[in-house]
N, C-alpha and C positions, 0 to 999 in steps of 0.2 A: 522135262518137268520145270516148271517156272520156278527160277531161283528167288529165293528172298532177296529182298532191296539190300543189294551190299558191294561193297568194290574197296578194295585195298587205296587208299588215298594216294595218289601219285606224288613224287617228290616236288618240292617247292622250287626246283631249278627251272621248270617250265616258264618259258619267254611269253609274258601274258600281251606283249607290245606287238606281236605276230598272229593273235588269235581272235578268235569272233568273241562277241559279247558274252559274257557269265555273270548276269545282273541278279544279285542277290536280295532278297529282301529281308529285314529284322525288324520284328515288332516288340518294342519294348515291354509289351506285357509279359515278355518270358522273363524279365528281372524281377518280377513281383512274384512268381509262383513260389511254391515250397521247395522245390530243387530248381534255382535260378540258372538261365544260362548268362554267364559271365561275358560281358564284351570283348574281353580280350582273346576269349577263346574264338570268337570269328576270324582270325588271323590265318587259323588252319584250314579253312574253305578256301583263301586264295583268289577271292571273286575279282574280274576287274571293274566292278562297280556293287557298291554295297548303299541300300538306300534304307533308311530309318524310317519307319511306319510313327508318325509322331505328332502330325499337325490337324488339325480342324479349323472350322471358321466360326467366328460370330457372324448375324446376321447385317452387321454395318462392315464388313470386309475386314475385320481384324484378324489375326491369326491364333488358333487357340490350342493351348499345349494340352495334349492328350492326356498327361500323366505329371504330378509335381516331379516325379523321379528324373523324368526327361530335361527338364529346366536345371534341376539341381544336379544332377549327376550323368544323366545319358550321354545328353549331346556332347560333354565335354570328354567322356570315356568312349565315345565314337571316335573320337580323333586318334584314337592310339592305331586305329587301322590304317593310318598313313605310313607307316613303317612297311607296309605292303605295297603292292603296285595299283590298289585300287583306288577309283574315284569315290568319294561319299556324296550321296545326295538325300534330300529329306522327299519325304511323300506328304502331300496335302488331300486328305480326302479318305477314299477307300471306304471300308467298312465301317469307318467312326463318322461320317458324315453323310447329310441327306442330299438327295438331288434337289430337293426344295430350297434348301440353303445355299447351295451352290448357284441354282438359277436366279435367286435375289441378289447375291452378291455380283456374280457375272454381268446380272443385266442392269445394277444400279450402281455398283461400288468398284468399278472397274479399275480405276487410278487409285484409290485405297490400296486393296489387294495388293496390285502389282508393287506399288511402292512399299508395302509390307513385307511382301516376297523377298525383294531384292536387300533391304534393310537385315530380314533375317540370316539371308545367306552370308552376307560379310559379317555380322556378328557372330555368328555360332560357327562360321568358316566352313560351309559346305561348298559343294562343287557346282552343286545344282538341284533342281527340285522336279519331282515325279509329280504331276497333275492327275489324280485318280477320282476323276468324277465318274460315279456311278448312278444313273446316267443321264447326260443332257438328252432333254426331252422326254423323258420315262421316269418311272418311280417317284413322281411327284414334280418332276420337271415340267417345262412347257414348251409348247412348239418353237417358240423364238429363240429357245436354246442352242440350237445349232447355230444360227448366223450369230447370236452374242458369244459362243465360244471362241468360233472361226475370228473375230475381231479381237477378241481375249488373248488366242494364242500369237496373232502377230504383235500386238502391242507388248505383251510379255516377252516375247522374243526380242523386240527392239532393245527393252531396257536390260535384257539378260547379256546381250551382245557389249553393252559397255561397262558390265562389271566380269566379263570373260566366264559365264555360268551356263550350264547345261539344261536344255529342257526336254523331259521328257513325258511323252502322254501314254498313260493306261487307258485301254481301250475294251469294249465288249465283244465277244466273239459271234455275239449273234446278229446276222444279216438285219433282221426287223428291227433290232435295237440299233446298230450302226448306221443304218441309212438316213435315220432322222436325227441322229446326233453329231455326226462328224462330217467335216469336210475333207475327203481323204487329198487332195491337193495342197490344201492348207497346213495338213500334218507332215507331207512330203517335205515342203519347203520350208517348215520352220521347226519342226521336233527334231531332236538329233536322235531319238530313238522312241519307236511305237510300240509298247508293250502288249500282246495280245493276249488274254487271260484265257485261254483255250481249254477250261476245265468247268466241272461242275455246271453245267451247260443249263440246269432246271432253273426257271427265273420264276415259277410259280411254285405254291404249296405242295410240297411232294405227298405223293398216296402211294406210290410205289417205288420197289428198289430201283437203281440206276447208276450205271457206272459212271467213275469219276471223271474218265478223259479217254474216250475210245479215239484210236487214230484214225480210223477210217469208219465209213457210215455202213450200217444194214438195217434191216427193218427194225430192228430193236432200238438201234441208236441212229437216228436220223440226222442227229446234229453230231459232229465231231471234229477233231483238230483239223483232219482234212478239208472238211468240207468250211470250216471257219477261215481258213487261211485261204482257200482258194476264192471263197467269196470277197474277202477283202483284197486279194491280189487284183480281181475283176474291177477293182474302182481304179485301177491304175496306180495304187501306192507304191511308195519305193519299197522293193523287198529288202534291200539292204540295209533299212531302217528299223525291220521287224524283230523283235524279239519273241519268241514262243515262249510264253510263262507256262511252268509246268507246277502241279500242286505236289506238295511233299506230305501232306497229311492222308489219313485214311477217313473215308466217309462208313458212318456204321447207320443201321437200322434197325428197327425191332420187327420181323416179322409178324404178320396179322396170324401165319399158321406155319409151325413148321414143317407141314407137308407140303407148302408151297414156298418154294426157297429158289426160285430161278430168277433170273433177271426180268425185271418188269413185275413181281410179285407183289401183291398187297402189303402195306406196312400198316403197324399200330402208330408208329411215331419214329421219332429219332433212336439211333442204339447207344450202346455204352459209350461212358465218356471216360477220358483217360484219368489216372489217377494222380496225375500232374497237371495236366492243361484242365480237367474239369471243364470240360463244354460237350454239352448233350450232342451226340450224332458226327463227333470228330474226334481220332486219335491221332497224337504225333508218332511218327515213325518208331521212335524207341517205345513207345507204349504199346504199339501193334506187335512188335517184336517179342513184346514180354508176355502175351497172352494168345498168339497165333496158334498155339500148341493143341491139336485135337480138332482143328478147323479143316474141312473138307474144300480144295481150290476146285474151281471150272475156269478153263481159261479157252480164249476164242483166238483163234490165228486169222482171224479175218478183220476183227477189230483191234488186235492185240489188247486185249483186257482181261484181268483175273479179278475173280469176287472169291469171298471165303463166307463158310455156312457153318453155323453149329447150333443147332437146336432153333430158337427164334434168332438169332443173333446174325445179321448178314453184313459184311465189309467189304467196299471197294477200295483198292489202293492201288499204286504205282509198286511194279517191282522191277530189278534191275533190268530184266528183259524188256517191260514195258517203256521204259526209259530210253533204253537202248536205240529202240524203234523210233523214239520221236527223235532224240539227237541225229539219227541217222537221216531223217526225215529233214530235218534243218539244215543239213548239208546238203542233201538232192535238192532242196526247192531254193539254196543259196539264200536263205534268210541271215539276218545280222547276227543272231544267235539266240540262246537262251535264257529266261530268269528264271529264278527260284524261287518260290512262294511256299514257306519261306525258309530260312536257316533255322529257326527256332521250333518249327514242325520236322525239321529233318531229325537224323541220329546223330546229334550233336556230341554225345558222349560215350558213344560207340557202343550202346548196349545190344545192337544187332551181332556185333562182332565183326564187321567188315570195315572197320574204320569209320572215322568222324567225318559227317558231311559227305555221305555218299551219292546222294544227286550230283553233287558239284564234281565230286572226282570222276564221276562217269562222264560227266560233262567235260572236263579236261581231257579224259581218255579219247573221247569221241570226235569231237570239235577241234582239238589241238592236234593230237596223233592220228587220227583218221584210223582207229583200229576198226576192225571189221570183226574180231572175235571175242563175244561176251565173255 
């Protein structure tokens, strides 16, 4: 039987200096929720890298703060994590910035944005930047984006070397997207880490249920973690720089009919939202634990997935078992590590009863200690 996503958090004496990457994202929207995630609570996660999702762009290459909270309190409070062993980074882009804006800025205001990044990192005392453009040459981007982004990475790397800062590039898992978006040789040479977002593979309007992140492919899941990583490795990218990004949230759907509740069943739209996060189609792990009683679960030992059904509600999420398989996969493929997206979607308040930040705790157990027993 699949275990619900939980694990006892390991003691903080683990020596991170000799471990693989456990790279953790934090979205400051969590500070504005009715039950907020307080930043000093992140210390318990004990990640090797903490990344604050907090910057967008203007069309002239200026950095745009996502929330007033970030500048007034968030960036300074984030520095509390320096009492741990983690490096502190800032994320630029992600779901909060359009590809078309990136395309304009990288194509026409390269010097401006590079200068602004360097000034920001020094002013707010961050150790590096995560460039999360979703994605060059797609979603409103242009064909020339690949070349422009390649040049941008090289020039940004040179500037960051001058101030001793890290450069992380977050990339698409889909081969049809990344072949048009990135030069793998440039990423290998100039990025410190390459974060592959290997989950939530659907890049179009969804009309049917889908697993969040199948580890291996089958007929119903043609794109998987393994297919994505294999496609990337076929480009000769340096695998020691790759972090496999795992999602800590649950995807929810509303079925068109309760009688059709299998994988690939038709849907009416997004499913239930969490009482705290309030985003249709998504639940934090602590919200999922609070409502999963009465749901039937279906597991697949080929793809290492599980989904839950009740009436017209359909939910796909990671469990302890599915995360263990992914972390073991990272070790087997000799990748650089894992990235957790994100700490605020994880069970940060121990609502599930298995300790705080269970996705991170499992990563510590399997990446650092090489445990083989769930």
